C-alpha positions as CSV (number, residue, x, y, z in Angstrom):
1,M,33.1,-41.1,-18.4
2,T,34.4,-37.6,-17.0
3,N,32.9,-35.0,-15.0
4,N,32.1,-32.9,-17.9
5,E,30.7,-35.7,-20.2
6,Y,28.5,-36.6,-16.9
7,S,27.3,-33.0,-16.6
8,K,26.4,-32.7,-20.5
9,Y,24.5,-36.2,-20.2
10,V,22.8,-35.0,-17.1
11,Q,21.7,-31.7,-18.5
12,D,20.7,-33.2,-21.9
13,N,18.3,-35.9,-20.1
14,A,17.0,-33.8,-17.2
15,P,13.4,-32.7,-17.7
16,K,12.9,-29.2,-18.5
17,S,11.9,-26.9,-15.9
18,K,8.0,-25.8,-15.8
19,L,8.7,-23.1,-13.5
20,L,6.7,-20.4,-15.3
21,S,3.7,-22.6,-16.0
22,N,3.8,-24.0,-12.6
23,C,3.9,-20.5,-11.2
24,V,0.9,-19.4,-13.3
25,K,-1.2,-22.2,-12.3
26,A,-0.5,-21.7,-8.7
27,F,-1.3,-18.1,-9.1
28,I,-4.6,-19.0,-10.9
29,I,-5.8,-21.6,-8.7
30,G,-4.7,-20.0,-5.4
31,G,-6.7,-16.8,-6.7
32,I,-9.8,-18.9,-7.3
33,I,-9.6,-20.4,-3.9
34,C,-9.2,-16.7,-2.4
35,C,-11.9,-15.6,-4.5
36,I,-14.2,-18.3,-3.2
37,G,-13.2,-17.0,0.4
38,Q,-14.0,-13.4,-0.6
39,F,-17.5,-14.6,-2.0
40,F,-18.3,-16.3,1.4
41,L,-17.1,-13.0,3.2
42,N,-19.5,-10.8,0.9
43,M,-22.3,-13.3,1.4
44,Y,-22.0,-13.4,5.2
45,K,-21.6,-9.5,5.3
46,S,-24.7,-8.9,3.3
47,A,-26.6,-11.3,5.7
48,G,-25.9,-8.8,8.2
49,I,-23.1,-10.5,10.0
50,S,-20.6,-8.1,11.6
51,E,-17.3,-8.0,9.8
52,D,-15.4,-9.6,12.6
53,D,-17.7,-12.4,12.9
54,A,-17.9,-12.7,8.8
55,Y,-14.2,-13.3,8.8
56,T,-14.2,-15.8,11.5
57,L,-17.1,-17.7,9.5
58,V,-15.1,-17.4,6.2
59,T,-12.1,-19.2,8.0
60,I,-14.3,-21.7,9.4
61,T,-16.1,-22.4,6.0
62,M,-12.7,-22.6,4.1
63,I,-11.3,-25.1,6.5
64,F,-14.5,-27.1,6.0
65,L,-14.3,-27.0,2.4
66,G,-10.7,-27.9,2.3
67,T,-11.5,-31.0,4.6
68,F,-14.5,-31.7,2.7
69,L,-12.8,-32.1,-0.6
70,T,-9.8,-33.9,1.2
71,G,-12.1,-36.5,2.2
72,F,-13.5,-37.1,-1.2
73,D,-10.2,-37.0,-2.8
74,I,-10.7,-33.7,-4.8
75,Y,-8.2,-31.6,-3.1
76,A,-5.3,-33.6,-4.1
77,K,-6.4,-33.5,-7.9
78,I,-6.7,-29.7,-7.5
79,A,-3.3,-29.6,-5.8
80,K,-1.6,-31.6,-8.4
81,H,-2.2,-28.5,-11.1
82,G,-2.3,-25.9,-8.6
83,G,0.7,-26.5,-6.5
84,A,1.9,-23.9,-4.1
85,G,-1.5,-22.2,-4.8
86,T,-3.3,-24.8,-2.7
87,L,-0.9,-24.8,0.0
88,V,-1.0,-21.3,1.0
89,P,-4.6,-20.4,1.7
90,V,-6.3,-22.0,4.9
91,T,-7.6,-24.8,3.0
92,G,-4.1,-26.2,2.5
93,F,-3.7,-26.1,6.0
94,A,-6.8,-28.2,6.6
95,N,-5.7,-30.5,3.8
96,S,-2.4,-31.1,5.6
97,V,-4.4,-32.1,8.7
98,A,-7.2,-34.1,7.2
99,A,-5.0,-36.0,4.7
100,P,-2.6,-37.9,7.1
101,A,-5.7,-38.6,9.4
102,L,-7.4,-40.2,6.4
103,E,-4.5,-42.3,5.2
104,S,-3.9,-43.7,8.7
105,K,-7.5,-44.4,9.9
106,T,-7.1,-48.2,9.2
107,E,-4.5,-48.3,11.9
108,G,-7.3,-47.3,14.5
109,Y,-8.3,-44.0,16.3
110,I,-5.5,-44.0,18.7
111,L,-2.3,-45.3,16.9
112,G,-3.6,-44.4,13.5
113,V,-5.6,-41.0,13.5
114,G,-4.3,-39.9,16.9
115,A,-0.6,-40.4,16.4
116,K,-0.4,-39.2,12.7
117,I,-2.8,-36.6,12.3
118,F,-0.5,-33.8,12.9
119,T,2.3,-35.5,10.7
120,I,2.6,-32.5,8.2
121,A,1.0,-29.9,10.3
122,G,2.7,-30.5,13.5
123,P,5.9,-28.8,12.6
124,V,4.0,-25.6,11.0
125,I,2.2,-25.5,14.3
126,L,5.1,-25.9,16.5
127,Y,7.6,-23.6,14.9
128,G,4.8,-21.0,14.3
129,T,4.0,-21.0,18.1
130,L,7.8,-20.7,18.8
131,A,8.4,-18.0,16.5
132,S,5.4,-16.1,17.7
133,V,6.7,-16.6,21.4
134,I,10.2,-15.4,20.2
135,C,8.7,-12.4,18.3
136,G,6.6,-11.6,21.4
137,I,9.7,-11.6,23.8
138,I,11.5,-9.4,21.4
139,Y,8.5,-6.9,21.0
140,F,8.3,-6.9,24.8
141,F,11.9,-5.9,25.5
142,A,11.9,-3.4,22.6
143,Q,9.1,-1.7,24.5
144,I,11.1,-1.2,27.5
């Protein structure tokens, strides 16, 4: 089989891209998650909570909901359809911490949960912190 024949074979047999439908689903599911967050923000503010405290409570609430839904294996089903729309909000970060912890709980609290809880979120925390330090240093020297 020549390279051209192989390329044609791969092109004919490769699954068709669902990019547009995946983007639409991610947009809708992510939008729904954000609307839920907005609902809680409005609810907390209407209860007389200051705006800064309401933002904090919304973050805590959304993290709780993401972890709660992960614990009952509901978040994975939502993510199957929502894709990146479920990864971007803070609920996705909560899922990325809770899922490895739940999967490794049979190995014990130290070598299982403790060792693997940040398997997915660890690099995000590490490089996010590193990037913020580098940006802070650049900002500091740009002010001089």
